C-alpha positions as semicolon CSV with decimal commas, in nm:
position;residue;x (nm);y (nm);z (nm)
1;M;-0,101;-1,814;1,826
2;K;0,198;-1,593;1,901
3;R;0,236;-1,279;1,694
4;T;0,559;-1,187;1,519
5;L;0,704;-0,849;1,617
6;P;0,570;-0,669;1,306
7;E;0,225;-0,816;1,373
8;L;0,240;-0,704;1,735
9;I;0,341;-0,352;1,628
10;V;0,037;-0,332;1,399
11;D;-0,186;-0,465;1,677
12;F;-0,042;-0,201;1,911
13;L;-0,141;0,069;1,660
14;Q;-0,505;-0,043;1,661
15;F;-0,767;0,220;1,740
16;S;-0,968;-0,012;1,963
17;D;-0,855;0,000;2,325
18;D;-1,007;-0,342;2,391
19;A;-0,810;-0,513;2,112
20;R;-0,476;-0,339;2,170
21;P;-0,209;-0,566;2,324
22;S;-0,004;-0,460;2,624
23;A;0,330;-0,296;2,546
24;E;0,488;-0,535;2,794
25;Q;0,485;-0,800;2,520
26;F;0,758;-0,610;2,335
27;G;1,006;-0,727;2,598
28;R;1,006;-1,086;2,474
29;F;1,176;-1,005;2,141
30;S;1,550;-1,015;2,082
31;S;1,770;-0,730;1,955
32;G;1,791;-0,902;1,618
33;K;1,412;-0,908;1,586
34;W;1,399;-0,538;1,672
35;R;1,662;-0,450;1,411
36;Y;1,451;-0,626;1,151
37;A;1,139;-0,450;1,281
38;L;1,306;-0,109;1,248
39;R;1,373;-0,174;0,878
40;W;1,022;-0,310;0,839
41;M;0,866;0,000;0,996
42;D;1,073;0,224;0,768
43;D;0,945;0,029;0,467
44;T;0,581;0,033;0,579
45;G;0,574;0,397;0,693
46;L;0,469;0,305;1,047
47;A;0,787;0,397;1,239
48;L;0,688;0,746;1,352
49;Y;0,326;0,650;1,417
50;F;0,457;0,374;1,640
51;L;0,674;0,621;1,833
52;R;0,375;0,852;1,884
53;K;0,168;0,562;2,017
54;L;0,446;0,463;2,258
55;R;0,463;0,818;2,388
56;D;0,087;0,854;2,419
57;G;0,074;0,531;2,619
58;N;0,379;0,615;2,836
59;A;0,531;0,293;2,702
60;T;0,865;0,411;2,563
61;S;1,047;0,212;2,833
62;R;0,898;-0,111;2,695
63;V;1,119;-0,111;2,384
64;P;1,500;-0,148;2,378
65;A;1,698;0,172;2,426
66;F;1,857;0,155;2,080
67;V;1,513;0,122;1,921
68;L;1,379;0,428;2,102
69;Q;1,694;0,622;2,014
70;R;1,659;0,537;1,645
71;L;1,288;0,625;1,638
72;E;1,347;0,959;1,809
73;A;1,634;1,040;1,573
74;N;1,409;0,956;1,278
75;L;1,137;1,184;1,411
76;A;1,378;1,474;1,461
77;A;1,511;1,428;1,106
78;N;1,161;1,402;0,962
79;E;1,057;1,722;1,134
80;R;1,336;1,899;0,945
81;R;1,241;1,722;0,625
82;S;0,874;1,816;0,659
83;V;0,970;2,185;0,686
84;Y;1,181;2,157;0,371
85;M;0,908;1,965;0,185
86;Q;0,651;2,226;0,286
87;Q;0,870;2,502;0,143
88;Q;0,936;2,309;-0,177
89;F;0,565;2,234;-0,209
90;A;0,484;2,605;-0,204
91;V;0,746;2,676;-0,472
92;L;0,612;2,397;-0,695
93;N;0,254;2,520;-0,658
94;R;0,354;2,876;-0,743
95;K;0,534;2,757;-1,056
96;L;0,239;2,549;-1,172
97;N;-0,003;2,834;-1,100
98;N;0,208;3,081;-1,299
99;A;0,227;2,835;-1,589
100;G;-0,154;2,814;-1,600
101;V;-0,154;2,439;-1,538
102;K;-0,483;2,269;-1,458
103;Y;-0,390;2,038;-1,172
104;A;-0,476;1,906;-0,829
105;A;-0,219;1,834;-0,560
106;V;-0,290;1,492;-0,408
107;K;-0,152;1,272;-0,130
108;G;0,148;1,396;0,066
109;L;0,099;1,723;0,250
110;T;-0,260;1,753;0,127
111;L;-0,353;1,472;0,369
112;I;-0,277;1,686;0,674
113;P;-0,471;1,700;0,905
114;Q;-0,757;1,484;0,772
115;F;-0,554;1,163;0,738
116;C;-0,259;1,246;0,964
117;P;-0,263;1,487;1,261
118;D;0,097;1,606;1,228
119;R;0,306;1,637;0,912
120;A;0,620;1,535;1,105
121;L;0,471;1,187;1,159
122;R;0,435;1,118;0,789
123;H;0,740;1,045;0,578
124;Q;0,705;1,186;0,228
125;N;0,939;1,110;-0,059
126;D;0,756;1,268;-0,350
127;F;0,503;1,528;-0,460
128;D;0,202;1,400;-0,654
129;Y;-0,006;1,603;-0,895
130;L;-0,303;1,506;-1,107
131;V;-0,263;1,705;-1,427
132;D;-0,496;1,766;-1,718
133;E;-0,347;1,615;-2,033
134;Q;-0,353;1,946;-2,220
135;S;-0,164;2,109;-1,932
136;L;0,107;1,841;-1,919
137;P;0,356;2,025;-2,148
138;G;0,329;2,339;-1,933
139;A;0,375;2,139;-1,613
140;R;0,682;1,966;-1,752
141;M;0,835;2,295;-1,860
142;A;0,775;2,445;-1,514
143;L;0,956;2,153;-1,348
144;E;1,248;2,167;-1,589
145;E;1,290;2,538;-1,517
146;M;1,328;2,446;-1,150
147;G;1,609;2,200;-1,232
148;Y;1,412;1,876;-1,227
149;C;1,496;1,612;-1,488
150;L;1,263;1,354;-1,638
151;Y;1,352;1,007;-1,507
152;K;1,054;0,804;-1,626
153;R;0,767;0,856;-1,864
154;T;0,469;0,630;-1,937
155;D;0,127;0,682;-2,090
156;W;-0,013;0,775;-1,749
157;E;0,265;0,956;-1,560
158;C;0,590;1,152;-1,575
159;I;0,839;1,124;-1,286
160;Y;1,096;1,396;-1,222
161;G;1,392;1,417;-0,985
162;M;1,688;1,637;-0,904
163;P;2,012;1,517;-1,072
164;S;2,216;1,619;-0,767
165;Q;2,032;1,372;-0,545
166;T;2,114;1,003;-0,519
167;S;1,831;0,769;-0,608
168;V;1,864;0,523;-0,318
169;V;1,931;0,578;0,053
170;P;1,923;0,335;0,349
171;G;1,591;0,309;0,530
172;H;1,663;0,530;0,831
173;E;1,833;0,797;0,616
174;Q;1,517;0,853;0,413
175;Y;1,397;1,089;0,687
176;E;1,678;1,341;0,630
177;A;1,586;1,667;0,457
178;E;1,848;1,612;0,186
179;A;1,723;1,263;0,101
180;P;1,597;1,253;-0,260
181;H;1,243;1,332;-0,355
182;A;1,051;1,307;-0,680
183;V;0,774;1,501;-0,848
184;E;0,514;1,285;-1,017
185;L;0,270;1,418;-1,274
186;H;-0,024;1,179;-1,313
187;L;-0,283;1,172;-1,587
188;T;-0,462;0,893;-1,396
189;I;-0,424;0,737;-1,052
190;G;-0,327;0,394;-1,179
191;E;-0,208;0,220;-1,494
192;W;-0,452;-0,070;-1,460
193;Q;-0,642;0,000;-1,778
194;D;-0,744;-0,368;-1,806
195;L;-0,972;-0,322;-1,505
196;L;-1,217;-0,152;-1,740
197;L;-1,272;0,114;-1,475
198;T;-1,382;0,467;-1,549
199;E;-1,177;0,673;-1,306
200;P;-1,362;0,948;-1,119
201;Q;-1,317;1,297;-1,260
202;F;-1,106;1,423;-0,971
203;L;-0,991;1,741;-1,151
204;E;-1,352;1,853;-1,188
205;N;-1,411;1,857;-0,810
206;T;-1,123;2,059;-0,666
207;I;-1,122;2,309;-0,383
208;V;-0,863;2,576;-0,302
209;K;-0,618;2,527;-0,017
210;T;-0,315;2,727;0,088
211;S;0,042;2,627;0,169
212;G;0,308;2,887;0,248
213;D;0,064;3,161;0,147
214;V;0,040;3,002;-0,199
215;P;-0,307;2,881;-0,305
216;F;-0,334;2,547;-0,482
217;P;-0,617;2,319;-0,598
218;A;-0,674;2,006;-0,389
219;L;-0,950;1,750;-0,345
220;P;-1,238;1,778;-0,097
221;E;-1,246;1,517;0,178
222;E;-1,483;1,277;0,001
223;Q;-1,271;1,275;-0,315
224;A;-0,946;1,257;-0,119
225;F;-1,073;0,945;0,059
226;L;-1,179;0,790;-0,269
227;L;-0,840;0,862;-0,425
228;Q;-0,654;0,718;-0,125
229;S;-0,863;0,403;-0,146
230;L;-0,800;0,365;-0,519
231;H;-0,430;0,433;-0,470
232;A;-0,404;0,156;-0,210
233;F;-0,614;-0,081;-0,423
234;Y;-0,394;-0,036;-0,730
235;H;-0,082;-0,105;-0,524
236;I;-0,237;-0,422;-0,380
237;L;-0,292;-0,549;-0,733
238;G;0,070;-0,455;-0,799
239;N;0,180;-0,684;-0,512
240;W;0,296;-0,405;-0,279
241;L;0,135;-0,194;-0,007
242;R;0,255;0,050;0,260
243;L;0,059;-0,026;0,575
244;S;0,074;0,342;0,669
245;W;-0,177;0,409;0,389
246;L;-0,428;0,186;0,567
247;F;-0,340;0,341;0,903
248;E;-0,412;0,688;0,762
249;I;-0,746;0,572;0,623
250;A;-0,818;0,426;0,968
251;Y;-0,742;0,765;1,123
252;F;-0,982;0,924;0,874
253;F;-1,253;0,676;0,975
254;E;-1,187;0,749;1,341
255;T;-1,214;1,127;1,306
256;R;-1,489;1,142;1,040
257;H;-1,700;0,847;1,147
258;A;-1,997;1,058;1,253
259;D;-1,996;1,288;0,946
260;R;-2,316;1,164;0,785
261;Q;-2,306;1,427;0,512
262;L;-1,964;1,304;0,398
263;W;-2,052;0,934;0,387
264;D;-2,400;0,982;0,248
265;G;-2,248;1,193;-0,030
266;L;-1,997;0,919;-0,108
267;A;-2,276;0,660;-0,114
268;R;-2,479;0,869;-0,359
269;N;-2,183;0,926;-0,590
270;L;-2,096;0,554;-0,604
271;A;-2,455;0,426;-0,612
272;D;-2,428;0,323;-0,980
273;D;-2,070;0,194;-0,973
274;S;-2,055;-0,149;-0,809
275;R;-1,696;-0,210;-0,921
276;L;-1,568;0,106;-0,755
277;R;-1,773;0,034;-0,442
278;E;-1,611;-0,309;-0,414
279;M;-1,262;-0,161;-0,450
280;V;-1,333;0,083;-0,169
281;A;-1,490;-0,195;0,040
282;L;-1,185;-0,415;-0,006
283;V;-0,940;-0,148;0,111
284;S;-1,172;-0,048;0,395
285;E;-1,209;-0,409;0,508
286;L;-0,831;-0,448;0,527
287;T;-0,816;-0,120;0,718
288;T;-1,074;-0,226;0,974
289;Q;-0,920;-0,571;1,019
290;F;-0,561;-0,453;1,067
291;F;-0,631;-0,144;1,277
292;R;-0,962;-0,228;1,446
293;V;-1,148;0,090;1,361
294;P;-1,521;0,091;1,277
295;A;-1,610;0,177;0,918
296;P;-1,897;0,417;0,845
297;L;-2,235;0,258;0,778
298;P;-2,241;0,285;0,395
299;I;-1,899;0,120;0,374
300;R;-2,003;-0,157;0,614
301;M;-2,291;-0,230;0,377
302;W;-2,047;-0,250;0,085
303;Q;-1,821;-0,479;0,285
304;A;-2,113;-0,716;0,342
305;E;-2,163;-0,733;-0,036
306;L;-1,805;-0,838;-0,118
307;R;-1,800;-1,129;-0,360
308;P;-1,703;-1,466;-0,207
309;P;-1,356;-1,491;-0,375
310;V;-1,267;-1,142;-0,253
311;R;-1,381;-1,233;0,097
312;V;-1,178;-1,555;0,087
313;W;-0,866;-1,364;-0,014
314;I;-0,912;-1,109;0,266
315;D;-0,971;-1,373;0,532
316;H;-0,704;-1,624;0,430
317;Y;-0,436;-1,446;0,230
318;A;-0,422;-1,076;0,316
319;R;-0,242;-1,109;0,648
320;K;-0,012;-1,382;0,514
321;W;0,082;-1,152;0,224
322;V;0,131;-0,836;0,429
323;F;0,356;-1,000;0,688
324;G;0,535;-1,236;0,451
325;G;0,904;-1,206;0,372
326;N;0,874;-0,985;0,065
327;R;1,198;-0,785;0,058
328;I;1,393;-0,878;-0,254
329;D;1,725;-0,805;-0,079
330;E;1,648;-1,055;0,201
331;F;1,640;-1,428;0,135
332;T;1,301;-1,594;0,163
333;L;1,252;-1,939;0,014
334;F;0,893;-1,897;-0,101
335;P;0,787;-1,532;-0,052
336;T;0,420;-1,439;-0,052
337;R;0,469;-1,153;-0,296
338;R;0,241;-1,295;-0,568
339;L;-0,058;-1,388;-0,354
340;P;-0,255;-1,079;-0,469
341;L;-0,274;-1,244;-0,812
342;F;-0,571;-1,442;-0,680
343;L;-0,738;-1,110;-0,609
344;C;-0,625;-0,954;-0,935
345;Q;-0,813;-1,216;-1,134
346;Q;-1,138;-1,113;-0,965
347;F;-1,120;-0,761;-1,106
348;M;-0,985;-0,822;-1,456
349;A;-1,196;-0,897;-1,758
350;G;-1,220;-1,270;-1,827
351;S;-1,023;-1,255;-2,152
352;L;-0,739;-1,070;-1,980
353;R;-0,686;-1,309;-1,687
354;A;-0,437;-1,510;-1,888
355;G;-0,203;-1,213;-1,854
356;V;-0,172;-1,297;-1,485
357;L;0,042;-1,600;-1,574
358;R;0,299;-1,379;-1,745
359;R;0,358;-1,203;-1,414
360;L;0,437;-1,521;-1,228
361;V;0,789;-1,639;-1,310
362;P;1,065;-1,456;-1,503
363;L;1,201;-1,780;-1,645
364;A;1,367;-1,614;-1,943
365;R;1,588;-1,394;-1,724
366;V;1,683;-1,679;-1,489
367;S;1,778;-1,913;-1,772
368;R;1,977;-1,642;-1,953
369;V;2,201;-1,575;-1,651
370;A;2,237;-1,948;-1,580
371;R;2,351;-2,016;-1,938
372;T;2,615;-1,744;-1,907
373;V;2,770;-1,906;-1,599
374;A;2,755;-2,254;-1,748
375;A;2,931;-2,142;-2,067
376;E;3,193;-1,925;-1,899
377;P;3,234;-1,975;-1,520
378;S;3,493;-1,693;-1,493
379;A;3,223;-1,446;-1,595
380;A;3,089;-1,466;-1,239
381;F;3,387;-1,259;-1,119
382;R;3,341;-0,969;-1,358
383;P;3,185;-0,641;-1,235
384;E;2,925;-0,644;-1,511
385;F;2,819;-0,995;-1,405
386;R;2,784;-0,887;-1,044
387;R;2,540;-0,626;-1,162
388;R;2,356;-0,895;-1,351
389;E;2,380;-1,117;-1,044
390;R;2,162;-0,870;-0,861
391;L;1,914;-0,919;-1,140
392;F;1,961;-1,293;-1,098
393;R;1,886;-1,265;-0,725
394;R;1,573;-1,067;-0,806
395;S;1,478;-1,331;-1,060
396;L;1,516;-1,606;-0,802
397;F;1,298;-1,407;-0,565
398;H;1,024;-1,377;-0,824
399;L;1,068;-1,742;-0,916
400;G;1,012;-1,843;-0,553
401;A;0,713;-1,611;-0,529
402;G;0,565;-1,762;-0,844
403;L;0,612;-2,115;-0,713
404;R;0,446;-2,012;-0,387
405;Y;0,148;-1,884;-0,583
406;L;0,121;-2,208;-0,779
407;W;0,146;-2,408;-0,456
408;E;-0,147;-2,212;-0,315
409;V;-0,374;-2,269;-0,618
410;P;-0,530;-2,597;-0,490
411;R;-0,595;-2,447;-0,148
412;W;-0,744;-2,135;-0,308
413;K;-0,987;-2,349;-0,508
414;W;-1,069;-2,560;-0,203
415;L;-1,145;-2,255;0,012
416;N;-1,372;-2,107;-0,252
417;M;-1,559;-2,435;-0,289
418;K;-1,607;-2,455;0,088
419;Y;-1,727;-2,096;0,102
420;A;-1,971;-2,156;-0,183
421;S;-2,110;-2,472;-0,023
422;A;-2,156;-2,284;0,305
423;I;-2,364;-2,006;0,155
424;V;-2,561;-2,195;-0,113
425;P;-2,832;-2,426;0,032
426;P;-2,843;-2,780;-0,110
427;R;-3,145;-2,880;-0,322
428;H;-3,308;-3,089;-0,054
429;A;-3,297;-2,788;0,182
430;A;-3,383;-2,519;-0,066
431;H;-3,662;-2,387;0,152
432;H;-3,455;-2,361;0,468
433;A;-3,258;-2,057;0,564
434;V;-2,879;-2,096;0,557
435;E;-2,675;-1,890;0,796
436;M;-2,371;-1,708;0,651
437;P;-2,049;-1,833;0,814
438;S;-1,852;-1,586;1,019
439;R;-1,499;-1,488;0,920
440;D;-1,366;-1,714;1,197
441;S;-1,579;-2,011;1,097
442;P;-1,390;-2,344;1,091
443;I;-1,542;-2,422;0,755
444;L;-1,321;-2,153;0,600
445;N;-1,002;-2,261;0,771
446;G;-0,949;-2,587;0,587
447;P;-0,766;-2,899;0,694
448;P;-0,395;-2,875;0,784
449;S;-0,303;-3,064;0,468
450;C;-0,434;-2,773;0,264
451;R;-0,218;-2,516;0,445
452;P;0,131;-2,481;0,293
453;G;0,388;-2,445;0,563
454;S;0,161;-2,567;0,842
């Protein structure tokens, strides 16, 4: 089966030399496909990693000249931005320290070099801090003194930005130093309270690092990995994921694979938390499948224990979801955006699964806009309607995604039944061993009639 250009780019970024495709395959794609891929790489955070891989493999001549030019311009801009972000990071840390805030800097620049070898390769658009609830007023005051304004507040986070900065920039302009950035104060990593998960006490396990001669509390490697895995997991349940997060976890696996103390410590700390182990195993399984990097032994054991529905979703829906047409501003008839809802139901309490249906289709918004046009057709030409029309387009996108999910429900049930019948021996063969099917087993692929779009 031929790979699309985004799929081939991900394959090219794999850590396994044996599985990596030849860069010569890039020559078979048109300029239009490459323009789409540039936007896609900006969205997924893989653009600069891709450029580094091309350079390391002496393969820059295998991509069109305008693609290489854009990637190199993005890298030069991001190098300037990373210097600015490093300086701003030091100022923020000094302010929080002086205010006596109990915090831990997470993600972003704290991932260098464990998850990313060079800060210029990683685009960063915000600063993330875990903050103790009692310290939140002091942290907010420190940010306001620096000129930041509160843009969003929920029960679990406060998001600040600079009023002088625009909120949206085109994909390739996000690398410029003056592109907007946010400061996010988190009380927890995710808002998924219905998962009934007790979040690890990250603030109780900090170490001291230094940036710009300013000390700041950060997480040790084991905790940083756990936070990155949880962060990716929560976003998967929220129907969105930056592939660069998985690539950075893959890099961590590659460089820390032999650190037995690290992985044994993680195994001990999660020994009594099967739910958290499965979340880590899920993210790690996606990481190893997309980027062909071996997971450490404890995580491989957790991957082998994944529940059948989770395994079915990984094997049959993850890749379809990741590479589906899921940009709201680009027309896709039946986008795959809602496919993680199958996975979401596996981690929510039984009484809360009905809430999944409310996330499917925004029928109320679609019908409201449609009634307006039917009652007064001239309203379609008014500026305020055009703003609502963007909402209408978004509603249609989510409507299509919801219908795609509903279309997949029979196949989802069929795949789970097939998986269950493959691993549970029938009564007349109860005393015979049954071999677990491999991920490529035909029994999990299903007949063509069960594959929408096939």
